[in-house]
N, C-alpha and C positions, 0 to 999 in steps of 0.2 A: 574180205573184198571191200575195196573202197567205194564209197557212194559220192558222186559229185553232183552238186546242185547247179542247175542252170541259173544264170544271172536273173532271168525273169521270174523264176520260182522264188528265189531269195527275196526279191523285192516284194512279191505278192505276200509271202508269209510275214515279212517285216511290217507291211501295212496292216495285216490282220492283227498282229501283236499290238501295234500302236492303237488301233481302234478299240480292241478289248480293254486295254489299259485305261483309255480315256473314259469309256463307259463305266468302268468300275469306280474310277475316281469321282465321276459326276454323281454317282449314287450315294456317296458318303453324306451323312447328315450335315457336316460342316459346309459342304458345297451348296446343299439345298438351302440352308439358312442364309448363306451369302446371297443366293439368287433372290430370296424373299426380301432381304434387306434392301437390295438394289432396285426393286420394282417401285414405281411411283405409288404414293399413298392414295387410297380411294377417298371419295368425298366423305363417306361415313367415318373413316379413320381421322381425317382432318377435322371433322366436327367434334369427335371425342376429344382430340387434342385441344381444340379451341375452347372447349368447356372448362378445361383445367380440372381442379379438384372440387368442383361445385357439388358433386355427388360422391357418396361413399363408394368404395370399390364394389360392394355387393349390389348396390342399386344400379351402378353402371353396367355390371354384368347382366343384371335382369333386363335392362333396356336393350342391350345388344342381343340377348337371347330372344326377346320379343321381335326384334327386327329379323333375326334369322328364321324364326317360326313363321313370320308372315311371308318371307321369300319362299319358304318351302310350301306354304299354302298356295301361293301363286303358281308354283310349278305344277302342283297337283290338281289345280282347278282351272287351268287355262281353257277357254272356250274351244270346243271341238273344231270350230271353223277359224281358229286363230291364224292359220297360214293364209287364209283368203281375206282376212280383215285388213282394211287400210290402216295407216298410221294413226289417223284421228280416232278410229274405233278402238284400236289397241290402247291409245293414250287415255281414252275415256274409261276403259275397263280398269286400268291401273289406278286412275284417279278415284273412281267410285269405290274400289276395294280399299283404298287408303282411308277415305272418309267414313266408310261403313264399318271398318274394323279397327282402325288405329286412331284417327283424329275424331274421336267420339265426344270430346269435351266441348269447350267454348273457345271462341276467338279471344285472345288476350294479347293486347298490344305489346306488353313487356315480356312475353314468353318466347325467348329466342332459342332455347335449348332443345336439341334433337332428343336427348334422353328423356326430358320431361314430357315432350310431345308423345313419346312412345309409352311412357309409364302412366301418364295422367290424361292424355288425349287433348290437352289444351295447346294452342299454337298461335303463332303470328306469321307474317309473310316469310320471315327468315326460316323458322323451323319447318313450316309446311313446304316451302320450296326445296329445302335440303332433302326432306323425306321423300318428296315426289321424285326428285332427280335420282335418288338412290334406288327407288323402286323401278323407275323407268329404265335406268341403266341395267338393272337385273333382268328386265323384260326385253332388253335389246333395242330399246327405243332411243333414237337420237334426239337429245335435248341440250339446251344451254340455259344458264341463268341470265336474266336480264335485270338491269337496275335503272332507276331514275332517282331523283332526290327523295330520300326517306322511304323507298319502297323497292322490293324485289319480287320477281315472279319467274315463271318457267316458260320457255319457248320450245314448242315441239317442231322439229325440223321436217315437217311434212310439206306437201305441195297442195295448196299454199301453206306458208308457215302459220302456226297456230299459237297465239299467246294464251297462257292459262293462268288465271288468277287462282293460285293454289289455296287461298283462304276462303274461297266461295264454294261450299259443298255442292251447290246446284249450278255450277258454271256451265256445264254442258247442256243443261236444260233451259238456259236463258235464251230468249230471242236475240237475234243479231243486234238489233238496235239497243237492247239492254247491255249486251257485252261491250258495245262501243263506248259506253259511259264509264267503263272501268279504267283505273289509272294505267294499267298495262297497255291498253289500246290507245288511250288518250296521249300517252307519252310520245308516240310516233318516232320521229327521227332523233329525239332527244335521249332516247333509251340507249344504253351501252351494254355490251356483253360483260358478264362477270365470270371470271375463272372459278374453278373449284376452290382454289385457295382463297380467292377474294370472297366467295360466298361464305365459306367457313369463318373467315375473318370478321364477318358481320356479327357473329355471336358475341365476341368480346367487345367489338366496337359499340354495339347497342348497350351492352352491360355497362360500359364506361360512361355513356351518357346518363344512365340511371344513377350511377354512383356519384357523378359530378353534380347532378340535381340535388343530391342529399349532402353536398359539400364534403363528400368522401373523396378528396382529391388524390390522395396517395393511392387508394384502390383504383381509381379511374385511370391514373397513369400506368399502373401495372397492367390493367386490362388493355389499354391502347398499345402498350409495348408488345403484348401478345398478338394483338391484331396486326401490327406492323411486321412482326416476325413471320406471319403467314402471308401477308400481302404488303411488302415493303414500299410499293409505289402508290399506295392508296392516298390520294391528295386530301380527301376528307378526313382521314384518320390523322394525317400529319398536321392539318390545320386545327383540328379539335384538340390535339395534344398541346399545341402552343397556347390555345385559348384557355384550356383547363389549367395549365401551368401558370398563366398570367393571373387567373382568378385565385389560385392557391397562394401565390405570392402576395396579392392584395390582402387576402384574409390573414396571412401571417403578419403583415405589417400592422393591420388593425388589432391584432392580438399581441403586438409588441414582441413577436418571436422573430427577431431580425436575423438570427442565425439561419433559421429554416428558410426565411425569405431569400437570403443570399444564395443558399443551395439551390433553391428553385430557379432563381435568376440565372444561375450558371447553366441549368438544364435548358432554359429558354435560349440562351446564347449558343449552346451547342447545336441547336436546331437551325440557327441562322435564318430567321424569317424577317423580311423587311416590311412588315405591316405597319403603317403609319400610326394607327391607334395603339398598337402594342408597343411601339417605340415610345409614345408619349407616356403610357403606363409604366414602362420600364424606367423612364426618367424619374417618375414619382416614387417608384420603389427604391431606386438607388438613393434618391434624396432622403427618403424616410429612414433607410438603413444607416446611412452615414450619420444622420442627425441623432439617431438612437444610440449608435456606438459612441459618438462624442459625449452624449449625456452619461453613458455608462463608463466613460474613461477609457474606452478602447480606441484610442487615437491611432495606434499603429495599424489596426485593421481598417479604420476609416480612411487613412491615407492610401493604403493599398487599393481599396475599392475606388477611390477618387482617381487614382492613377490608371486603374484598369478601364474606367469609364469617364475619361476627361470631358468636362462640359455638360455632363448629364445630371449635375447636382448644383443647387444654388451655393453649396459650400465648395470652394476651390481647395486645391492641395495647400496653398498658402494659408488660407483662412483656418484650415484644420490645424496646421502647425502652430498658428498664432493662438488658437484656443488651447492647444496642448501646453504651450509655453506659459500662458497666463495661468492655467490650472496648476502647473507645477510651482509657479511662483506663489500662488495663493496658499499652497500647502507647505511652503517653506523649503521645497525641494529645489534649491538653486543649482545644484550639480546636474540634476535631471533637466532643468530648464536650459542650461548651457549646452548640454548634449543634444537636446531637441533642436536648438537653434542651429547648431552645426549640421545636423541632419537635414534641416530645412534648406540651408544654403546649398548643400550638396545636391538635394533633389531638384532645386530650382536653378541649377547652374546654367541652364540654357536660357534663363530669363534674367539678365544682369540687372534690369531695373528693379525687379522684385527682390533680388539679393541685396541691392543697395538700400532699398527701403527697410528691409528687415534689419540690416546692420544699424541703420539710423534709429529705428524704433526700439531695438534692444541693445543699444550700445553699452549699457551698463552691465551686460552679460559677457561682453567681449573684453579681451585684455586691452589695457590702456596703451 
């Protein structure tokens, strides 16, 4: 006996089949890992990435485990009246647990790393603010990082908003007039919001400043590049990068390492910053490199640099060619001198007067 399906039944069972298939596929490990990869990174994950390879893998895992353990402790020890507490009271409880159990060391102006704060208990405004935001987020508290020149802190989005100096263990015990003296409160309207990526980027940014202070310019640039990878629009990082490159180039010139100075100069140019003081320093660097290359007999390199940066050296393209010709003559390399003269006239073809003067000056090198 034949069995005929109604059109509505066929559509129903087809929909059931599609649903079951989709659910099975979504349960596969590959799909789950793709969903994990696509989700935004947390502040803690950004901070680990910002630290780079400062710690060994075992120490990093130890710091991460300490953070996980504290989050578990928070879950197990929430106050019984948590649901009836206001945001300020909840923020204070998270804050005190952080200082009582994690940040048990000392304030260290140069200690920017979240991992070190967890392992050793020492902290500064960056590491303390990162840790507090991570814990506050775990507790479901709305916060944002704030910044002003040289300082960061956390803002609890309560009513009214509450600025929290994360480096002050007794912050919630201070009288209002004492809190008003803090940089976070004094900043007022000059304070700006800092994203999670921007906050994490302060780790390599501050490390770069420390490296530059020790004249470790190559390391400083690598750290600033990491900071800019996290927060590409940070104007302070971009400005510091150019300043450090400038200092590095000046140091290279002083050490007669003109090849490295030229490479650094190219990095400065790639950033295209129109600072007048840096422009003046660049002229000095270009002049010093060209002068040194001429002394070393690297006239071809000197000519290329003078052509790349015309007018930024006391040595013009013509004067470099003249030095090259005179040097070749002094060495008895007359064939080289003739070739250089022809190269000079070709390079200066847009300046007929200079070409005519070169012909008259070195007429003995030209066919009669």
